[in-house]
C-alpha positions in Angstrom: 22.0 -80.8 -16.8 23.7 -77.6 -17.7 24.3 -76.7 -21.4 27.9 -77.1 -22.6 30.1 -74.1 -23.2 30.3 -75.0 -26.8 26.5 -74.8 -27.2 26.4 -71.5 -25.4 29.2 -70.1 -27.5 27.4 -71.3 -30.6 24.2 -69.5 -29.5 26.2 -66.3 -29.0 27.5 -66.6 -32.5 24.1 -67.2 -34.1 22.4 -64.5 -32.0 25.1 -61.9 -32.8 25.3 -62.6 -36.5 21.6 -63.3 -36.8 22.6 -65.8 -39.4 23.2 -69.6 -39.2 25.5 -69.4 -42.2 27.7 -66.7 -40.9 27.9 -68.2 -37.4 28.6 -71.6 -39.0 31.5 -70.1 -41.0 32.9 -68.6 -37.9 32.7 -71.8 -35.9 33.7 -74.1 -38.7 30.6 -76.3 -38.7 27.7 -76.9 -41.1 24.7 -74.6 -40.8 22.4 -77.7 -40.4 24.6 -78.9 -37.5 24.4 -75.5 -35.8 20.6 -75.4 -36.3 20.3 -78.8 -34.7 22.5 -77.6 -31.8 20.3 -74.6 -31.2 17.1 -76.7 -31.1 18.8 -79.0 -28.6 19.8 -76.0 -26.4 16.2 -74.7 -26.5 14.8 -78.1 -25.6 17.3 -78.3 -22.7 16.5 -74.9 -21.4 12.8 -75.2 -22.0 12.5 -71.8 -23.8 12.6 -70.6 -27.3 15.8 -68.5 -27.8 15.6 -67.7 -31.6 12.9 -66.6 -34.0 13.5 -68.3 -37.3 12.2 -67.6 -40.8 13.3 -68.9 -44.2 15.4 -65.7 -44.6 16.4 -64.5 -41.1 17.1 -65.5 -37.5 16.8 -63.2 -34.5 16.9 -63.7 -30.7 13.6 -63.8 -28.8 13.2 -61.7 -25.6 14.6 -64.7 -23.7 17.5 -64.9 -26.2 18.3 -61.3 -25.9 18.5 -61.7 -22.1 20.7 -64.7 -22.3 23.0 -63.1 -24.9 23.5 -60.0 -22.7 24.6 -62.2 -19.8 26.8 -64.5 -21.8 28.9 -61.7 -23.2 30.3 -60.9 -19.8 30.6 -64.6 -18.8 32.6 -65.6 -21.9 34.8 -62.6 -21.5 35.6 -63.5 -17.9 36.2 -67.1 -18.9 38.7 -65.8 -21.6 40.6 -63.8 -19.0 40.7 -66.8 -16.7 42.1 -69.1 -19.4 44.6 -66.4 -20.4 45.9 -66.3 -16.9 47.3 -69.8 -17.3 49.6 -68.7 -20.1 52.4 -67.9 -17.7 52.4 -71.4 -16.4 52.7 -72.9 -19.9 55.9 -70.9 -20.3 55.0 -69.2 -23.6 52.1 -68.0 -25.8 51.7 -70.0 -29.0 49.3 -70.0 -31.9 48.4 -68.1 -35.1 46.9 -64.7 -35.6 45.3 -63.9 -39.0 45.1 -60.1 -39.7 43.5 -58.2 -42.6 44.7 -54.7 -43.2 45.1 -52.1 -46.0 48.6 -52.1 -47.5 49.8 -48.9 -45.7 48.8 -50.1 -42.2 50.0 -53.6 -43.1 53.4 -52.0 -43.7 53.2 -50.2 -40.3 52.5 -53.6 -38.7 55.5 -55.2 -40.4 57.7 -52.2 -39.4 56.6 -51.6 -35.8 54.7 -54.5 -34.5 56.0 -57.7 -36.0 59.6 -57.3 -34.7 58.4 -56.9 -31.2 56.1 -59.9 -31.6 59.0 -62.0 -32.9 61.1 -61.0 -29.8 58.4 -61.4 -27.1 56.3 -64.2 -28.6 58.4 -66.3 -30.9 55.9 -69.1 -31.0 53.1 -66.9 -32.3 52.7 -66.9 -36.1 51.2 -63.7 -37.6 49.5 -64.3 -40.9 49.1 -60.8 -42.4 47.0 -60.2 -45.5 47.4 -56.7 -47.1 44.0 -55.9 -48.7 42.3 -52.6 -49.3 38.9 -54.1 -49.9 36.6 -53.9 -46.9 35.6 -57.4 -45.9 33.7 -59.3 -43.1 36.7 -60.5 -41.1 34.7 -63.3 -39.4 33.4 -64.9 -42.6 36.8 -64.3 -44.1 38.5 -66.4 -41.4 40.5 -63.6 -39.8 41.1 -63.0 -36.1 41.4 -59.2 -36.5 41.4 -56.4 -39.0 42.7 -52.8 -39.3 40.4 -50.1 -40.6 39.2 -46.5 -40.0 37.0 -46.3 -36.9 34.0 -45.2 -39.0 34.3 -48.3 -41.1 34.3 -50.8 -38.2 31.1 -52.7 -37.5 29.4 -51.8 -34.2 29.7 -55.4 -32.9 33.5 -55.3 -33.0 35.9 -54.2 -30.3 38.4 -51.5 -31.6 41.9 -50.8 -30.3 43.3 -47.5 -31.6 46.3 -47.9 -33.8 48.7 -45.0 -34.5 47.9 -41.3 -34.8 44.7 -40.0 -36.5 44.6 -40.0 -40.3 43.9 -37.0 -42.5 41.5 -37.1 -45.4 41.8 -35.5 -48.8 39.7 -34.8 -51.8 41.7 -35.6 -55.0 41.1 -35.3 -58.7 43.3 -35.5 -61.8 44.6 -32.3 -63.4 42.7 -33.3 -66.6 39.4 -33.6 -64.8 39.9 -30.3 -63.0 40.8 -28.6 -66.2 37.5 -29.8 -67.8 35.2 -29.4 -64.8 36.8 -26.6 -62.8 38.0 -26.7 -59.2 35.4 -26.7 -56.5 35.8 -23.8 -54.0 33.4 -25.1 -51.4 31.5 -28.4 -50.7 28.4 -27.0 -52.2 30.2 -26.9 -55.6 30.4 -30.8 -55.5 26.8 -31.0 -56.8 28.2 -29.8 -60.2 31.0 -32.5 -60.1 31.3 -36.2 -60.6 32.0 -37.7 -57.2 33.4 -41.1 -56.8 31.3 -42.9 -54.2 32.6 -45.0 -51.3 30.4 -48.0 -50.3 30.8 -49.2 -46.7 30.6 -52.9 -45.7 27.1 -52.2 -44.5 26.1 -51.3 -48.0 25.6 -47.7 -47.2 27.4 -44.9 -49.1 30.0 -43.0 -47.0 29.0 -39.4 -46.4 31.7 -36.8 -47.2 32.3 -34.6 -44.1 33.7 -31.1 -44.3 34.3 -28.4 -41.7 35.7 -24.8 -41.6 35.5 -22.1 -39.1 33.0 -24.0 -37.0 30.8 -24.8 -39.9 30.2 -28.5 -40.7 28.9 -29.8 -44.0 27.9 -33.4 -44.9 27.6 -34.3 -48.5 25.7 -37.4 -49.7 27.4 -38.3 -53.0 25.6 -40.2 -55.7 28.2 -40.4 -58.5 28.4 -42.6 -61.6 31.2 -44.7 -60.0 30.9 -46.3 -56.6 33.7 -48.4 -55.2 34.5 -50.2 -51.9 38.3 -49.9 -52.1 40.2 -46.6 -51.5 43.1 -47.7 -53.8 40.6 -48.2 -56.6 39.0 -44.9 -55.8 42.3 -43.1 -56.2 42.9 -45.0 -59.5 39.5 -43.9 -60.7 40.4 -40.3 -59.9 43.7 -40.7 -61.7 41.8 -41.9 -64.8 39.7 -38.6 -64.7 36.5 -40.2 -63.5 35.8 -37.6 -60.9 36.7 -36.4 -57.3 37.6 -39.0 -54.7 37.4 -38.5 -50.9 40.0 -40.8 -49.3 42.4 -41.2 -46.5 45.7 -39.4 -47.1 47.7 -42.6 -47.1 45.7 -43.9 -50.1 46.4 -40.8 -52.2 49.9 -39.8 -51.2 51.7 -41.7 -53.9 49.4 -40.4 -56.7 49.7 -36.8 -55.3 53.5 -37.0 -55.2 53.6 -38.2 -58.9 51.3 -35.4 -60.0 48.6 -37.8 -61.1 46.0 -36.1 -58.9 45.8 -32.8 -57.0 44.1 -32.1 -53.7 41.0 -29.8 -53.6 38.9 -28.3 -50.9 41.9 -28.6 -48.5 40.7 -25.8 -46.2 37.4 -27.6 -45.8 38.7 -31.1 -44.8 37.2 -32.7 -41.7 39.3 -33.5 -38.6 41.5 -36.6 -38.8 39.9 -40.0 -38.0 41.4 -42.7 -35.9 42.6 -46.1 -37.3 42.0 -49.2 -35.1 42.7 -52.8 -34.9 39.4 -54.5 -34.4 38.2 -58.0 -33.5 34.9 -59.8 -32.7 33.5 -58.8 -29.3 31.2 -61.8 -28.8 33.8 -64.6 -28.5 36.8 -65.4 -26.3 40.1 -63.8 -27.3 42.8 -66.4 -27.9 46.1 -65.9 -26.1 47.9 -65.3 -29.4 45.5 -62.6 -30.4 45.7 -61.0 -27.0 49.5 -60.9 -27.2 49.2 -59.2 -30.6 46.8 -56.6 -29.2 49.1 -55.9 -26.3 51.9 -55.1 -28.6 49.7 -52.9 -30.8 48.7 -51.0 -27.6 52.3 -50.6 -26.6 53.5 -49.1 -29.9 50.3 -47.1 -30.9 51.0 -43.8 -29.1 54.3 -43.2 -31.0 53.3 -44.6 -34.3 52.9 -42.6 -37.5 51.1 -44.4 -40.4 
């Protein structure tokens, strides 16, 4: 007897997350239930798919092989099911999206009106949040972040034009510490660190006249939210390296000044991203189609 699609989808979730708890959160079941399901699947196939310890879970060689094949199968199944939407007359459902406030405003301005017109039965639940989160464990269908902040197991759809970065510090701080003239000067300054969802610190990237410089900051303040990083800079805690959208209000008010402007790295793309290991519901696919249609002409 063949395994059920539910069991195979559960295996993909566990093998991708390498965690029963995270996979259980995504699927809405108890970890113990998911563990029992995996043992049943292994018994049915007659092969061990997962290596388990008290602290981790990882796919065996057989599990890796099965996982690589199932990604394509589930994607094709998703496309086949979506093809029936036209026969239902309309797309319905809910899409939960997590995004920083500036990009959330762009979604409200440029995407949601089109969604309301084309897909009136789709409900978009938009949470404006600057903090970087795990969208799967947070119960979201999609998120919006800079490309460099998006986990590798996600599928990213470019959203809007590339974003510029700035280094900012308060006038009081610059009066005390002086203004850096090159990235090398940052070793004499207090730099406000940016921790990524992976736990790693974001490396500050600079370039000028073909010269590229990467700075590993190790400041006294480390944050995972760009709005808070700007607030820390406003309070004179050091220099912050952030997307332009996060700092533009504070710059306009004179609370911070930009530094090292001639050294700033090339702009980075923003993207809407979603899990690549599971089927895309019709409501989410409709949302992504609208994002793709407006993205080329969108200024964040």
